[in-house]
DRENTORBA-688847 format. One record per residue (C-alpha): residue number from 1; residue in one letter; x, z, y. Coordinates in Angstrom, 2 decimals. Example, Ala and Ser with C-alpha at 12.3 -4.5 7.8 and 13.67 -1.06 7.14 Angstrom:
! DRENTORBA-688847
+------+------+---------+---------+---------+
! resi ! resn !      xx !      zz !      yy !
+------+------+---------+---------+---------+
!    1 !    a !   12.30 !    7.80 !   -4.50 !
!    2 !    s !   13.67 !    7.14 !   -1.06 !
+------+------+---------+---------+---------+
END
This chain:
! DRENTORBA-688847
+------+------+---------+---------+---------+
! resi ! resn !      xx !      zz !      yy !
+------+------+---------+---------+---------+
!    1 !    x !    0.00 !    0.00 !    0.00 !
!    2 !    x !    1.37 !   -0.95 !    3.42 !
!    3 !    x !    1.94 !    1.73 !    6.04 !
!    4 !    x !   -0.79 !    0.30 !    8.28 !
!    5 !    x !   -3.39 !    0.48 !    5.50 !
!    6 !    x !   -2.16 !    3.94 !    4.49 !
!    7 !    x !   -2.41 !    5.34 !    8.05 !
!    8 !    x !   -5.86 !    3.84 !    8.62 !
!    9 !    x !   -7.21 !    6.17 !    5.93 !
!   10 !    x !   -6.24 !    9.17 !    8.09 !
!   11 !    x !   -6.32 !    7.85 !   11.67 !
!   12 !    x !   -9.26 !    5.60 !   12.68 !
!   13 !    x !   -7.23 !    4.21 !   15.60 !
!   14 !    x !   -4.60 !    2.93 !   13.17 !
!   15 !    x !   -7.06 !    0.19 !   12.21 !
!   16 !    x !   -6.31 !   -1.42 !   15.59 !
!   17 !    x !   -2.56 !   -1.85 !   15.30 !
!   18 !    x !   -1.16 !    0.36 !   12.56 !
!   19 !    x !   -0.24 !    3.25 !   14.84 !
!   20 !    x !   -1.87 !    6.48 !   15.94 !
!   21 !    x !   -1.97 !    8.74 !   18.99 !
!   22 !    x !    0.70 !   10.91 !   17.34 !
!   23 !    x !    3.18 !    8.09 !   16.71 !
!   24 !    x !    6.69 !    9.45 !   17.32 !
!   25 !    x !    8.38 !    6.15 !   18.19 !
!   26 !    x !    5.71 !    5.20 !   20.72 !
!   27 !    x !    5.85 !    8.66 !   22.34 !
!   28 !    x !    9.65 !    8.59 !   22.58 !
!   29 !    x !    9.94 !    5.04 !   23.87 !
!   30 !    x !    7.24 !    5.70 !   26.46 !
!   31 !    x !    9.57 !    8.34 !   27.91 !
!   32 !    x !   12.58 !    6.01 !   27.59 !
!   33 !    x !   10.73 !    3.40 !   29.60 !
!   34 !    x !    9.78 !    6.04 !   32.17 !
!   35 !    x !   13.49 !    6.88 !   32.54 !
!   36 !    x !   14.26 !    3.19 !   32.94 !
!   37 !    x !   11.71 !    2.92 !   35.75 !
!   38 !    x !   13.07 !    6.03 !   37.48 !
!   39 !    x !   16.61 !    4.63 !   37.48 !
!   40 !    x !   15.79 !    0.95 !   38.15 !
!   41 !    x !   17.76 !    0.27 !   34.99 !
!   42 !    x !   19.57 !   -3.03 !   34.60 !
!   43 !    x !   21.95 !   -2.26 !   31.73 !
!   44 !    x !   20.94 !   -0.39 !   28.57 !
!   45 !    x !   23.06 !    0.70 !   25.61 !
!   46 !    x !   21.44 !    1.23 !   22.22 !
!   47 !    x !   23.90 !    3.66 !   20.64 !
!   48 !    x !   23.65 !    3.62 !   16.85 !
!   49 !    x !   21.42 !    0.56 !   16.86 !
!   50 !    x !   22.19 !   -0.51 !   13.30 !
!   51 !    x !   20.49 !   -3.62 !   12.02 !
!   52 !    x !   17.37 !   -3.08 !   14.14 !
!   53 !    x !   15.29 !   -1.95 !   11.16 !
!   54 !    x !   12.07 !   -1.68 !   13.17 !
!   55 !    x !   12.18 !   -5.41 !   13.90 !
!   56 !    x !   11.78 !   -6.20 !   10.20 !
!   57 !    x !    9.28 !   -3.52 !    9.25 !
!   58 !    x !    6.57 !   -4.09 !   11.88 !
!   59 !    x !    4.26 !   -7.07 !   11.89 !
!   60 !    x !    0.58 !   -7.73 !   12.42 !
!   61 !    x !   -0.34 !   -7.20 !    8.78 !
!   62 !    x !    1.74 !   -4.21 !    7.64 !
!   63 !    x !    3.24 !   -2.45 !   10.69 !
!   64 !    x !    2.57 !   -1.99 !   14.39 !
!   65 !    x !    3.16 !   -4.63 !   17.05 !
!   66 !    x !    2.94 !   -1.93 !   19.72 !
!   67 !    x !    5.70 !    0.10 !   18.05 !
!   68 !    x !    7.78 !   -3.06 !   17.69 !
!   69 !    x !    7.34 !   -4.04 !   21.34 !
!   70 !    x !    8.07 !   -0.52 !   22.60 !
!   71 !    x !   11.33 !   -0.31 !   20.66 !
!   72 !    x !   12.44 !   -3.78 !   21.72 !
!   73 !    x !   13.93 !   -2.99 !   25.14 !
!   74 !    x !   14.87 !   -6.55 !   26.03 !
!   75 !    x !   13.38 !   -7.93 !   29.25 !
!   76 !    x !   14.31 !  -10.64 !   31.77 !
!   77 !    x !   15.79 !   -8.09 !   34.21 !
!   78 !    x !   17.62 !   -6.04 !   31.54 !
!   79 !    x !   20.85 !   -6.48 !   29.63 !
!   80 !    x !   20.72 !   -4.66 !   26.29 !
!   81 !    x !   23.88 !   -3.91 !   24.30 !
!   82 !    x !   23.70 !   -2.67 !   20.70 !
!   83 !    x !   26.60 !   -0.73 !   19.19 !
!   84 !    x !   27.22 !    1.00 !   15.87 !
!   85 !    x !   30.05 !    1.91 !   13.51 !
!   86 !    x !   28.33 !   -0.19 !   10.84 !
!   87 !    x !   29.26 !   -3.88 !   11.20 !
!   88 !    x !   25.64 !   -4.74 !   10.39 !
!   89 !    x !   25.02 !   -4.17 !   14.12 !
!   90 !    x !   26.55 !   -7.61 !   14.71 !
!   91 !    x !   23.32 !   -9.06 !   13.27 !
!   92 !    x !   21.05 !   -6.88 !   15.44 !
!   93 !    x !   18.25 !   -9.21 !   16.67 !
!   94 !    x !   16.95 !   -7.10 !   19.57 !
!   95 !    x !   19.97 !   -7.02 !   21.86 !
!   96 !    x !   21.83 !   -9.35 !   24.19 !
!   97 !    x !   25.27 !   -8.13 !   23.07 !
!   98 !    x !   26.40 !   -6.55 !   19.80 !
!   99 !    x !   29.53 !   -4.39 !   19.48 !
!  100 !    x !   31.04 !   -2.59 !   16.52 !
!  101 !    x !   32.55 !    0.79 !   17.43 !
!  102 !    x !   34.95 !    2.98 !   15.44 !
!  103 !    x !   34.99 !    6.75 !   14.74 !
!  104 !    x !   37.54 !    8.64 !   16.79 !
!  105 !    x !   38.14 !    5.69 !   19.13 !
!  106 !    x !   37.02 !    5.41 !   22.79 !
!  107 !    x !   33.88 !    3.36 !   23.30 !
!  108 !    x !   34.86 !   -0.19 !   24.30 !
!  109 !    x !   33.04 !   -0.12 !   27.64 !
!  110 !    x !   34.12 !    0.39 !   31.24 !
!  111 !    x !   33.33 !    3.61 !   33.13 !
!  112 !    x !   29.75 !    3.81 !   34.43 !
!  113 !    x !   28.71 !    0.61 !   32.61 !
!  114 !    x !   25.14 !    1.62 !   31.73 !
!  115 !    x !   22.05 !    2.98 !   33.47 !
!  116 !    x !   20.39 !    4.15 !   30.25 !
!  117 !    x !   21.80 !    5.06 !   26.84 !
!  118 !    x !   19.30 !    5.28 !   23.98 !
!  119 !    x !   20.14 !    7.00 !   20.70 !
!  120 !    x !   17.30 !    6.92 !   18.19 !
!  121 !    x !   17.75 !    8.95 !   15.00 !
!  122 !    x !   21.54 !    8.73 !   15.22 !
!  123 !    x !   23.13 !   11.92 !   16.59 !
!  124 !    x !   22.25 !   13.94 !   13.48 !
!  125 !    x !   24.88 !   11.83 !   11.72 !
!  126 !    x !   27.70 !   12.75 !   14.14 !
!  127 !    x !   30.22 !   15.17 !   12.65 !
!  128 !    x !   32.12 !   15.95 !   15.89 !
!  129 !    x !   29.71 !   15.51 !   18.83 !
!  130 !    x !   31.85 !   16.75 !   21.77 !
!  131 !    x !   34.18 !   13.72 !   22.09 !
!  132 !    x !   31.22 !   11.39 !   21.51 !
!  133 !    x !   29.20 !   13.05 !   24.29 !
!  134 !    x !   32.17 !   12.89 !   26.65 !
!  135 !    x !   32.42 !    9.16 !   26.00 !
!  136 !    x !   28.70 !    8.65 !   26.56 !
!  137 !    x !   28.96 !   10.44 !   29.89 !
!  138 !    x !   31.98 !    8.36 !   30.86 !
!  139 !    x !   30.16 !    5.06 !   30.40 !
!  140 !    x !   26.90 !    6.27 !   32.00 !
!  141 !    x !   26.46 !    5.86 !   35.74 !
!  142 !    x !   25.61 !    8.95 !   37.85 !
!  143 !    x !   21.86 !    9.52 !   37.81 !
!  144 !    x !   21.47 !    7.65 !   34.53 !
!  145 !    x !   19.83 !    9.01 !   31.39 !
!  146 !    x !   20.96 !    9.58 !   27.82 !
!  147 !    x !   17.74 !    9.43 !   25.77 !
!  148 !    x !   17.84 !   10.94 !   22.28 !
!  149 !    x !   15.35 !   11.17 !   19.45 !
!  150 !    x !   16.61 !   13.20 !   16.50 !
!  151 !    x !   15.38 !   15.69 !   13.89 !
!  152 !    x !   14.92 !   19.22 !   15.20 !
!  153 !    x !   17.46 !   21.38 !   13.34 !
!  154 !    x !   14.88 !   24.16 !   12.93 !
!  155 !    x !   12.08 !   21.77 !   12.00 !
!  156 !    x !   10.73 !   22.05 !    8.48 !
!  157 !    x !   11.99 !   18.55 !    7.58 !
!  158 !    x !   15.60 !   19.25 !    8.58 !
!  159 !    x !   15.54 !   22.67 !    6.94 !
!  160 !    x !   14.42 !   21.05 !    3.69 !
!  161 !    x !   16.97 !   18.22 !    4.05 !
!  162 !    x !   19.82 !   20.72 !    4.41 !
!  163 !    x !   19.01 !   21.93 !    0.90 !
!  164 !    x !   19.72 !   18.44 !   -0.50 !
!  165 !    x !   23.38 !   17.33 !   -0.82 !
!  166 !    x !   24.27 !   14.34 !    1.38 !
!  167 !    x !   25.11 !   12.16 !   -1.62 !
!  168 !    x !   21.53 !   12.56 !   -2.87 !
!  169 !    x !   19.77 !   11.87 !    0.46 !
!  170 !    x !   19.42 !    8.11 !   -0.05 !
!  171 !    x !   17.67 !    8.35 !   -3.41 !
!  172 !    x !   15.53 !   11.29 !   -2.29 !
!  173 !    x !   14.33 !    9.58 !    0.89 !
!  174 !    x !   13.44 !    6.31 !   -0.80 !
!  175 !    x !   11.13 !    8.36 !   -3.02 !
!  176 !    x !    9.76 !   10.78 !   -0.41 !
!  177 !    x !    9.43 !    8.35 !    2.53 !
!  178 !    x !    7.77 !    5.17 !    1.36 !
!  179 !    x !    9.40 !    1.94 !    2.56 !
!  180 !    x !   12.77 !    3.53 !    3.40 !
!  181 !    x !   15.67 !    1.47 !    2.02 !
!  182 !    x !   18.81 !    3.22 !    0.72 !
!  183 !    x !   20.94 !    1.14 !    3.13 !
!  184 !    x !   19.13 !    2.85 !    6.04 !
!  185 !    x !   20.08 !    6.39 !    4.94 !
!  186 !    x !   23.30 !    8.05 !    6.15 !
!  187 !    x !   24.97 !   11.51 !    5.84 !
!  188 !    x !   23.61 !   14.20 !    8.18 !
!  189 !    x !   25.37 !   17.11 !    9.91 !
!  190 !    x !   22.80 !   18.47 !   12.46 !
!  191 !    x !   25.41 !   19.45 !   15.09 !
!  192 !    x !   23.48 !   18.02 !   18.03 !
!  193 !    x !   19.95 !   18.96 !   17.08 !
!  194 !    x !   18.83 !   21.96 !   19.16 !
!  195 !    x !   18.17 !   22.62 !   22.83 !
!  196 !    x !   21.20 !   24.92 !   22.84 !
!  197 !    x !   23.41 !   22.16 !   21.42 !
!  198 !    x !   22.49 !   19.82 !   24.28 !
!  199 !    x !   23.01 !   22.47 !   26.94 !
!  200 !    x !   26.42 !   23.29 !   25.47 !
!  201 !    x !   27.48 !   19.66 !   25.19 !
!  202 !    x !   26.23 !   18.68 !   28.67 !
!  203 !    x !   26.78 !   21.92 !   30.67 !
!  204 !    x !   26.83 !   20.48 !   34.19 !
!  205 !    x !   24.04 !   17.94 !   33.81 !
!  206 !    x !   20.24 !   18.09 !   33.76 !
!  207 !    x !   18.95 !   18.56 !   30.21 !
!  208 !    x !   15.28 !   18.18 !   29.26 !
!  209 !    x !   14.30 !   18.88 !   25.65 !
!  210 !    x !   10.90 !   18.84 !   23.98 !
!  211 !    x !    9.84 !   19.19 !   20.34 !
!  212 !    x !    7.34 !   16.75 !   18.92 !
!  213 !    x !    4.89 !   16.83 !   16.01 !
!  214 !    x !    4.62 !   13.15 !   15.11 !
!  215 !    x !    2.83 !   11.69 !   12.12 !
!  216 !    x !    4.24 !   13.01 !    8.82 !
!  217 !    x !    7.04 !   10.75 !    7.61 !
!  218 !    x !    7.76 !   12.36 !    4.24 !
!  219 !    x !    4.71 !   12.39 !    2.02 !
!  220 !    x !    5.69 !   10.76 !   -1.32 !
!  221 !    x !    3.19 !    7.94 !   -0.75 !
!  222 !    x !    0.42 !   10.46 !   -1.44 !
!  223 !    x !   -2.74 !   10.78 !    0.68 !
!  224 !    x !   -3.09 !   14.40 !   -0.43 !
!  225 !    x !    0.47 !   15.23 !    0.66 !
!  226 !    x !   -0.04 !   13.40 !    3.97 !
!  227 !    x !   -3.18 !   15.45 !    4.67 !
!  228 !    x !   -1.35 !   18.66 !    3.75 !
!  229 !    x !    1.51 !   17.87 !    6.15 !
!  230 !    x !   -0.97 !   17.00 !    8.94 !
!  231 !    x !   -2.54 !   20.43 !    8.47 !
!  232 !    x !    0.92 !   21.98 !    8.55 !
!  233 !    x !    1.53 !   20.27 !   11.91 !
!  234 !    x !   -1.62 !   21.87 !   13.32 !
!  235 !    x !   -0.71 !   25.43 !   12.33 !
!  236 !    x !    3.09 !   25.59 !   12.67 !
!  237 !    x !    4.72 !   27.02 !   15.82 !
!  238 !    x !    6.45 !   24.36 !   17.92 !
!  239 !    x !    9.89 !   25.70 !   16.99 !
!  240 !    x !    9.33 !   24.13 !   13.54 !
!  241 !    x !    8.31 !   20.70 !   14.87 !
!  242 !    x !   10.13 !   17.95 !   12.94 !
!  243 !    x !   11.41 !   15.95 !   15.90 !
!  244 !    x !   13.33 !   16.69 !   19.07 !
!  245 !    x !   13.37 !   14.49 !   22.19 !
!  246 !    x !   16.31 !   15.18 !   24.53 !
!  247 !    x !   16.94 !   13.56 !   27.91 !
!  248 !    x !   20.20 !   14.18 !   29.73 !
!  249 !    x !   20.47 !   13.02 !   33.34 !
!  250 !    x !   24.04 !   12.65 !   34.51 !
!  251 !    x !   24.76 !   14.59 !   37.68 !
!  252 !    x !   25.91 !   12.66 !   40.77 !
!  253 !    x !   29.65 !   12.22 !   41.04 !
+------+------+---------+---------+---------+
END
């Protein structure tokens, strides 16, 4: 069963376009686009862009065209650069430029090159975040935003994931999260996944963090499990929300 058909059983509005009012990607990218408007953004970096998985998994029949259009940041007035340590980024179809980067090396961009840096479900895979954050700040212009969506370290999903060894994550997620390919699963460290982490890593900049209860993503393809996790989202305190949105605005020089 496709995700659109699955969701429509639980969310009447999903019959329109395969998404619901609790869609995490749409909520996050709405805020990204708000940041772009606030900064009159012209140059955007998608940090950890990978192969652009969303482009291949959303269509009129099985996915969401709204989700696809929100995540595709290209526009006539924008220049979008995709970068990743995985060379598959060189095939990324939703960017104007594609660049492979390398762990422990400076990012191959000039100082203050970008107005907006977007990192979507990437920073949880960073083992040593401090030098990475310093590099992101270096290439971001003053007043620009770093926009991050990542698992909340204290969310129930991350807490459960930390019980599973990294070398078993790929097989586990392809079973738990329907439609997830093993090639889209990477080791996790959760060293940049709390409000405190962001305040420590960006001490002299404006940091805005919110926790988000999006649609359940891990439900074993089961309608019963999906309903159970929806109920869990209604009763859990926000500290246990699965997802964290963080926005860092670089202070003026």
